[in-house]
C-alpha positions in Angstrom: 13.7 -23.2 2.6 12.3 -26.6 3.5 12.3 -28.0 7.0 15.3 -30.3 6.0 17.3 -27.4 4.6 16.7 -27.7 0.9 16.4 -24.6 -1.2 12.8 -24.3 -2.5 11.4 -22.5 -5.5 8.3 -20.5 -4.3 5.8 -19.1 -6.8 2.7 -17.2 -6.0 0.6 -16.7 -9.0 -1.6 -13.6 -8.8 -3.3 -13.8 -12.1 -2.8 -15.3 -15.5 -0.7 -18.5 -15.3 3.0 -19.6 -15.0 4.4 -22.7 -16.9 7.9 -22.9 -15.4 10.8 -21.2 -13.6 14.4 -20.5 -14.4 17.3 -19.7 -12.1 20.0 -17.7 -13.8 23.3 -16.2 -12.9 22.5 -12.5 -12.8 24.1 -10.5 -15.6 22.9 -7.1 -16.9 23.1 -8.3 -20.4 20.3 -10.8 -20.9 22.2 -12.5 -23.8 25.0 -13.4 -21.3 22.8 -14.9 -18.6 23.7 -18.5 -17.8 21.0 -20.9 -16.6 21.7 -22.4 -13.2 18.5 -24.5 -13.3 15.2 -24.7 -15.0 11.9 -26.4 -14.1 8.7 -26.9 -16.0 5.3 -27.4 -14.3 3.4 -30.5 -15.4 0.3 -28.2 -15.8 0.0 -24.4 -15.8 0.2 -22.9 -12.4 -2.8 -20.8 -11.6 -3.9 -18.6 -8.7 -2.1 -19.6 -5.5 1.1 -20.7 -3.9 3.4 -23.4 -5.2 6.7 -24.7 -3.9 9.2 -27.2 -5.2 12.7 -28.3 -4.2 15.3 -26.9 -6.6 17.8 -29.7 -6.0 15.7 -32.8 -6.2 12.9 -34.3 -8.4 9.4 -33.2 -7.4 5.9 -34.3 -8.2 4.3 -31.9 -10.6 7.6 -30.6 -12.0 10.1 -31.7 -14.6 13.7 -30.6 -14.2 14.7 -29.3 -17.6 18.1 -28.0 -16.5 19.4 -29.6 -13.2 20.5 -27.1 -10.5 24.2 -26.4 -10.8 26.2 -25.9 -7.6 25.7 -22.4 -6.4 28.9 -20.3 -6.1 30.0 -17.7 -3.6 30.1 -14.0 -4.7 27.5 -14.8 -7.4 24.0 -13.4 -7.6 21.3 -15.6 -8.9 17.8 -14.6 -10.2 14.7 -16.8 -10.0 11.7 -16.0 -12.1 8.6 -17.7 -13.5 7.5 -17.7 -17.2 5.0 -18.9 -19.7 5.7 -21.1 -22.7 4.2 -18.5 -25.0 6.0 -15.5 -23.3 2.6 -13.9 -22.5 3.4 -13.5 -18.8 6.2 -13.7 -16.3 6.5 -13.4 -12.5 8.6 -10.9 -10.7 12.1 -12.1 -10.2 14.1 -12.3 -7.0 17.8 -12.1 -6.7 19.9 -13.8 -4.0 23.4 -14.8 -3.0 24.6 -17.7 -0.9 24.7 -15.2 2.0 21.0 -14.5 1.4 20.3 -18.2 1.3 22.1 -18.8 4.6 19.8 -16.2 6.2 16.7 -18.2 5.2 15.0 -20.4 7.8 12.5 -23.2 7.2 9.1 -21.6 6.3 10.5 -18.3 5.2 10.5 -16.7 1.7 12.7 -14.0 0.1 10.9 -11.8 -2.4 10.9 -8.3 -3.7 8.2 -6.3 -1.8 6.8 -3.3 -3.6 6.9 -0.3 -1.2 4.2 2.4 -1.1 6.3 4.7 -3.2 6.7 2.0 -5.9 10.2 0.8 -5.1 11.2 -2.8 -4.8 13.0 -4.0 -1.7 14.0 -7.6 -1.0 12.5 -8.9 2.3 12.5 -12.3 4.0 9.2 -13.1 5.6 7.2 -16.2 6.8 5.6 -18.0 3.9 2.1 -17.2 5.3 3.0 -13.4 5.1 4.3 -13.8 1.6 1.1 -15.6 0.5 -1.1 -12.9 2.2 0.8 -9.9 0.9 2.7 -10.6 -2.3 -0.3 -10.2 -4.7 -1.3 -6.8 -3.2 -1.6 -4.4 -6.1 -1.7 -7.1 -8.8 
């Protein structure tokens, strides 16, 4: 979340590259997932951390599907992708309650535990940047 309360997309590229990101309404059937927003980077994202506001224009990003109003009791999933489908990022699911728990400078992501399970955590952005590529 930004200092002024805007929901941010946060992408940490650990290898390869990412061309854009999609926010979808979570549905177990991929053919029924509805886009809630989509953004394309002006150039491929490479190693490192990138952020952009999901609800406003941003330098270096084109909004291909504007962010729809987020609804209560709905789970959304954000993930990064490549134009040629050669790579994608891990996704993160969230609800409006999860969004409300974010504070400026924090990031929600799925941390891989030592036993290989995924667990959603909210951490300072500096911790995310330092830890999220471990094991990749």
